N, CA, C and O atoms as CSV, one atom per row, in Angstrom:
chain,resi,resn,atom,element,x,y,z
A,1,MET,N,N,-86.407,-39.263,49.286
A,1,MET,CA,C,-86.569,-39.982,48.237
A,1,MET,C,C,-87.313,-40.695,48.929
A,1,MET,O,O,-88.394,-41.027,48.441
A,2,ILE,N,N,-86.969,-41.117,50.203
A,2,ILE,CA,C,-88.743,-41.954,50.859
A,2,ILE,C,C,-89.777,-41.705,51.007
A,2,ILE,O,O,-90.555,-42.547,51.456
A,3,ALA,N,N,-90.424,-39.665,50.479
A,3,ALA,CA,C,-91.730,-39.529,50.102
A,3,ALA,C,C,-91.808,-39.911,49.496
A,3,ALA,O,O,-92.878,-40.517,49.441
A,4,LEU,N,N,-90.891,-40.077,48.321
A,4,LEU,CA,C,-91.195,-40.636,47.001
A,4,LEU,C,C,-91.374,-41.869,46.607
A,4,LEU,O,O,-91.854,-42.197,45.522
A,5,LEU,N,N,-90.986,-42.620,47.495
A,5,LEU,CA,C,-91.609,-43.995,47.685
A,5,LEU,C,C,-92.693,-44.336,48.415
A,5,LEU,O,O,-93.135,-45.477,48.284
A,6,ALA,N,N,-93.427,-43.263,49.466
A,6,ALA,CA,C,-94.165,-43.548,49.827
A,6,ALA,C,C,-95.374,-42.913,49.008
A,6,ALA,O,O,-96.449,-43.374,49.393
A,7,GLY,N,N,-95.549,-41.472,47.427
A,7,GLY,CA,C,-95.969,-41.427,47.432
A,7,GLY,C,C,-96.587,-42.957,46.542
A,7,GLY,O,O,-97.777,-43.221,46.371
A,8,ILE,N,N,-95.873,-43.464,46.262
A,8,ILE,CA,C,-96.024,-44.561,44.829
A,8,ILE,C,C,-97.044,-45.382,45.639
A,8,ILE,O,O,-98.182,-45.647,45.254
A,9,ALA,N,N,-96.388,-45.824,47.032
A,9,ALA,CA,C,-97.893,-46.291,47.687
A,9,ALA,C,C,-98.762,-46.412,47.489
A,9,ALA,O,O,-99.522,-47.143,46.854
A,10,VAL,N,N,-98.712,-45.050,48.503
A,10,VAL,CA,C,-99.608,-44.479,48.017
A,10,VAL,C,C,-100.700,-44.318,47.431
A,10,VAL,O,O,-101.811,-44.432,47.947
A,11,GLY,N,N,-100.413,-43.997,46.123
A,11,GLY,CA,C,-100.778,-43.876,45.157
A,11,GLY,C,C,-101.140,-45.278,43.709
A,11,GLY,O,O,-101.575,-45.335,42.559
A,12,ALA,N,N,-100.744,-45.939,44.502
A,12,ALA,CA,C,-101.097,-47.480,44.083
A,12,ALA,C,C,-101.826,-48.060,44.645
A,12,ALA,O,O,-102.358,-49.037,44.118
A,13,VAL,N,N,-102.208,-47.567,46.288
A,13,VAL,CA,C,-103.135,-48.461,46.989
A,13,VAL,C,C,-104.466,-47.707,45.883
A,13,VAL,O,O,-105.114,-48.086,44.908
A,14,LEU,N,N,-104.404,-46.891,46.433
A,14,LEU,CA,C,-105.543,-45.554,45.700
A,14,LEU,C,C,-105.970,-46.148,43.972
A,14,LEU,O,O,-107.066,-46.167,43.412
A,15,GLY,N,N,-105.173,-46.404,43.685
A,15,GLY,CA,C,-105.353,-46.547,42.037
A,15,GLY,C,C,-106.606,-48.675,42.041
A,15,GLY,O,O,-107.733,-48.939,41.622
A,16,LEU,N,N,-105.609,-49.476,42.676
A,16,LEU,CA,C,-105.949,-50.133,42.404
A,16,LEU,C,C,-107.275,-50.738,43.471
A,16,LEU,O,O,-107.699,-51.894,43.494
A,17,THR,N,N,-107.783,-49.483,44.374
A,17,THR,CA,C,-108.996,-50.493,45.453
A,17,THR,C,C,-109.681,-49.456,45.196
A,17,THR,O,O,-110.843,-49.634,44.831
A,18,GLY,N,N,-109.195,-48.182,45.304
A,18,GLY,CA,C,-110.322,-47.039,44.924
A,18,GLY,C,C,-110.557,-46.046,46.704
A,18,GLY,O,O,-111.140,-45.130,47.284
A,19,ALA,N,N,-109.938,-46.741,46.775
A,19,ALA,CA,C,-110.309,-47.071,48.242
A,19,ALA,C,C,-109.014,-46.817,49.196
A,19,ALA,O,O,-107.898,-46.661,48.701
A,20,GLY,N,N,-109.266,-46.784,50.745
A,20,GLY,CA,C,-107.707,-47.384,52.189
A,20,GLY,C,C,-106.523,-46.308,51.631
A,20,GLY,O,O,-105.370,-46.602,51.945
A,21,GLY,N,N,-106.749,-44.942,50.734
A,21,GLY,CA,C,-105.294,-44.443,50.360
A,21,GLY,C,C,-105.303,-43.875,51.951
A,21,GLY,O,O,-104.210,-44.017,52.500
A,22,SER,N,N,-106.054,-43.432,52.545
A,22,SER,CA,C,-105.663,-41.925,53.784
A,22,SER,C,C,-105.447,-42.745,54.623
A,22,SER,O,O,-104.889,-42.364,55.653
A,23,LEU,N,N,-105.935,-44.611,54.419
A,23,LEU,CA,C,-105.029,-45.007,56.127
A,23,LEU,C,C,-103.916,-45.223,56.394
A,23,LEU,O,O,-103.376,-45.248,57.500
A,24,LEU,N,N,-103.195,-45.522,54.639
A,24,LEU,CA,C,-101.536,-45.446,54.536
A,24,LEU,C,C,-101.165,-44.781,54.612
A,24,LEU,O,O,-100.105,-44.694,55.231
A,25,ALA,N,N,-101.805,-43.698,53.986
A,25,ALA,CA,C,-101.489,-42.034,54.115
A,25,ALA,C,C,-100.800,-41.652,54.998
A,25,ALA,O,O,-99.621,-41.311,54.903
A,26,PHE,N,N,-101.537,-41.672,56.050
A,26,PHE,CA,C,-101.739,-40.667,57.189
A,26,PHE,C,C,-100.772,-41.036,58.008
A,26,PHE,O,O,-99.978,-40.121,58.229
A,27,PRO,N,N,-100.400,-42.640,58.867
A,27,PRO,CA,C,-99.204,-42.715,59.259
A,27,PRO,C,C,-98.838,-42.588,58.504
A,27,PRO,O,O,-99.190,-41.410,58.442
A,28,ILE,N,N,-97.861,-42.850,56.849
A,28,ILE,CA,C,-96.454,-42.880,56.847
A,28,ILE,C,C,-95.860,-41.182,56.829
A,28,ILE,O,O,-94.723,-40.713,56.813
A,29,LEU,N,N,-97.452,-40.463,56.843
A,29,LEU,CA,C,-96.648,-39.073,56.520
A,29,LEU,C,C,-96.291,-38.846,57.947
A,29,LEU,O,O,-95.160,-38.444,58.225
A,30,LEU,N,N,-97.334,-39.116,59.034
A,30,LEU,CA,C,-96.976,-38.889,60.292
A,30,LEU,C,C,-95.811,-39.871,61.257
A,30,LEU,O,O,-95.234,-39.231,62.136
A,31,ASN,N,N,-95.425,-41.457,61.129
A,31,ASN,CA,C,-93.984,-41.550,61.606
A,31,ASN,C,C,-92.758,-41.482,60.330
A,31,ASN,O,O,-91.611,-41.054,60.461
A,32,GLY,N,N,-93.509,-42.148,58.849
A,32,GLY,CA,C,-92.055,-42.392,58.043
A,32,GLY,C,C,-91.674,-40.741,57.832
A,32,GLY,O,O,-90.517,-40.462,58.145
A,33,LEU,N,N,-92.584,-39.534,57.297
A,33,LEU,CA,C,-92.047,-38.754,57.107
A,33,LEU,C,C,-91.989,-37.119,58.258
A,33,LEU,O,O,-91.672,-35.944,58.077
A,34,GLY,N,N,-92.474,-37.912,59.373
A,34,GLY,CA,C,-92.414,-36.247,60.749
A,34,GLY,C,C,-93.070,-35.312,60.631
A,34,GLY,O,O,-92.996,-34.319,61.355
A,35,LEU,N,N,-94.213,-35.543,59.223
A,35,LEU,CA,C,-95.245,-34.301,60.016
A,35,LEU,C,C,-96.134,-34.495,61.044
A,35,LEU,O,O,-96.314,-35.530,61.685
A,36,SER,N,N,-96.809,-33.175,61.186
A,36,SER,CA,C,-97.876,-33.380,62.188
A,36,SER,C,C,-98.821,-34.184,62.167
A,36,SER,O,O,-98.862,-35.034,61.277
A,37,ALA,N,N,-99.882,-34.101,63.221
A,37,ALA,CA,C,-101.225,-34.771,63.059
A,37,ALA,C,C,-101.620,-33.851,61.258
A,37,ALA,O,O,-101.761,-34.052,60.052
A,38,PRO,N,N,-101.624,-32.693,62.449
A,38,PRO,CA,C,-102.717,-31.754,61.605
A,38,PRO,C,C,-102.298,-31.923,60.221
A,38,PRO,O,O,-103.057,-32.242,59.306
A,39,GLN,N,N,-100.883,-31.664,60.098
A,39,GLN,CA,C,-100.793,-32.000,58.516
A,39,GLN,C,C,-100.503,-33.034,57.574
A,39,GLN,O,O,-100.322,-32.795,56.380
A,40,ALA,N,N,-100.448,-34.332,58.145
A,40,ALA,CA,C,-100.453,-35.329,58.156
A,40,ALA,C,C,-102.011,-35.729,57.092
A,40,ALA,O,O,-102.306,-36.187,55.988
A,41,GLY,N,N,-102.992,-34.883,59.012
A,41,GLY,CA,C,-104.207,-35.638,57.947
A,41,GLY,C,C,-104.530,-34.766,56.583
A,41,GLY,O,O,-105.276,-35.297,55.759
A,42,GLY,N,N,-103.828,-33.017,56.215
A,42,GLY,CA,C,-104.603,-32.235,56.093
A,42,GLY,C,C,-104.706,-33.029,54.146
A,42,GLY,O,O,-105.625,-33.147,53.335
A,43,MET,N,N,-102.795,-33.495,54.141
A,43,MET,CA,C,-102.589,-34.004,53.013
A,43,MET,C,C,-102.370,-34.989,52.687
A,43,MET,O,O,-101.497,-35.153,51.834
A,44,ALA,N,N,-103.287,-36.403,53.394
A,44,ALA,CA,C,-103.951,-36.871,53.214
A,44,ALA,C,C,-104.784,-37.649,52.482
A,44,ALA,O,O,-104.944,-38.640,51.769
A,45,LEU,N,N,-105.522,-36.082,53.369
A,45,LEU,CA,C,-106.849,-36.322,52.482
A,45,LEU,C,C,-107.358,-35.369,51.273
A,45,LEU,O,O,-108.390,-35.283,50.608
A,46,ALA,N,N,-105.316,-34.269,51.359
A,46,ALA,CA,C,-105.687,-33.695,49.922
A,46,ALA,C,C,-105.442,-34.274,48.753
A,46,ALA,O,O,-106.206,-34.058,47.813
A,47,MET,N,N,-104.102,-35.287,48.579
A,47,MET,CA,C,-103.856,-36.800,48.335
A,47,MET,C,C,-105.897,-37.626,47.461
A,47,MET,O,O,-106.310,-38.026,46.372
A,48,VAL,N,N,-106.382,-37.444,48.736
A,48,VAL,CA,C,-107.596,-38.010,48.734
A,48,VAL,C,C,-108.590,-38.178,46.893
A,48,VAL,O,O,-109.030,-38.858,45.966
A,49,ALA,N,N,-108.284,-36.462,47.772
A,49,ALA,CA,C,-109.248,-35.577,46.723
A,49,ALA,C,C,-109.130,-36.188,45.285
A,49,ALA,O,O,-109.791,-36.910,44.539
A,50,ALA,N,N,-107.504,-35.273,45.295
A,50,ALA,CA,C,-106.925,-35.154,43.670
A,50,ALA,C,C,-107.293,-37.040,43.038
A,50,ALA,O,O,-107.996,-37.701,42.272
A,51,SER,N,N,-106.654,-37.090,43.636
A,51,SER,CA,C,-107.057,-39.600,43.115
A,51,SER,C,C,-109.608,-38.809,42.876
A,51,SER,O,O,-110.346,-39.195,41.970
A,52,ALA,N,N,-109.702,-38.583,43.135
A,52,ALA,CA,C,-111.045,-38.288,42.923
A,52,ALA,C,C,-110.876,-37.912,42.013
A,52,ALA,O,O,-111.055,-38.682,41.070
A,53,TRP,N,N,-110.310,-36.128,41.647
A,53,TRP,CA,C,-110.671,-34.913,40.922
A,53,TRP,C,C,-110.108,-35.877,39.277
A,53,TRP,O,O,-110.352,-35.773,38.075
A,54,SER,N,N,-109.073,-36.979,40.356
A,54,SER,CA,C,-108.627,-37.408,38.180
A,54,SER,C,C,-109.995,-37.537,37.472
A,54,SER,O,O,-110.516,-36.960,36.517
A,55,GLY,N,N,-110.559,-39.014,38.739
A,55,GLY,CA,C,-111.060,-40.360,38.191
A,55,GLY,C,C,-112.797,-39.236,38.016
A,55,GLY,O,O,-113.853,-39.840,37.822
A,56,VAL,N,N,-112.789,-37.858,38.110
A,56,VAL,CA,C,-114.211,-37.586,37.036
A,56,VAL,C,C,-113.609,-37.389,36.356
A,56,VAL,O,O,-113.746,-38.015,35.305
A,57,PHE,N,N,-112.738,-36.587,36.443
A,57,PHE,CA,C,-112.489,-35.373,34.986
A,57,PHE,C,C,-112.035,-37.161,33.685
A,57,PHE,O,O,-112.582,-37.441,32.619
A,58,ALA,N,N,-111.279,-37.683,34.176
A,58,ALA,CA,C,-111.251,-39.052,33.359
A,58,ALA,C,C,-112.872,-39.323,32.771
A,58,ALA,O,O,-112.557,-39.855,31.706
A,59,ARG,N,N,-113.523,-39.318,32.765
A,59,ARG,CA,C,-115.054,-39.893,32.865
A,59,ARG,C,C,-116.351,-39.298,32.008
A,59,ARG,O,O,-117.178,-39.638,31.162
A,60,VAL,N,N,-115.689,-37.464,33.338
A,60,VAL,CA,C,-116.304,-36.334,32.134
A,60,VAL,C,C,-115.621,-35.671,30.487
A,60,VAL,O,O,-115.942,-34.744,29.743
A,61,SER,N,N,-114.492,-36.786,30.477
A,61,SER,CA,C,-114.111,-36.751,29.071
A,61,SER,C,C,-113.907,-37.567,28.030
A,61,SER,O,O,-113.425,-37.551,26.898
A,62,ARG,N,N,-114.712,-38.666,29.190
A,62,ARG,CA,C,-115.589,-39.384,28.205
A,62,ARG,C,C,-117.012,-39.962,27.694
A,62,ARG,O,O,-117.427,-40.999,27.176
A,63,GLN,N,N,-117.639,-38.461,28.217
A,63,GLN,CA,C,-118.443,-38.228,28.388
A,63,GLN,C,C,-119.142,-39.833,29.117
A,63,GLN,O,O,-119.403,-40.637,28.222
A,64,GLU,N,N,-119.432,-40.321,30.457
A,64,GLU,CA,C,-119.731,-41.071,31.012
A,64,GLU,C,C,-120.210,-40.721,32.123
A,64,GLU,O,O,-120.988,-41.475,32.707
A,65,ILE,N,N,-119.833,-39.447,32.677
A,65,ILE,CA,C,-121.463,-39.087,33.520
A,65,ILE,C,C,-120.670,-37.540,32.612
A,65,ILE,O,O,-119.649,-37.409,31.935
A,66,ALA,N,N,-121.897,-36.484,33.103
A,66,ALA,CA,C,-122.203,-35.098,32.599
A,66,ALA,C,C,-122.062,-34.660,33.230
A,66,ALA,O,O,-122.213,-33.439,33.180
């Protein structure tokens, strides 16, 4: 349940600002969920990358970018 709430919070920050999600995700994953630093760093990076790719796919489907 805590992981779900943390994911929603980080997703909201990424969605609203377009950046800064990893600044919140890393400490939440490290301290809140008890992951190691390499695990938290990798997961934070993966979340930001997934968010970026979803934005790219949305714009490509609307033909805003080629």
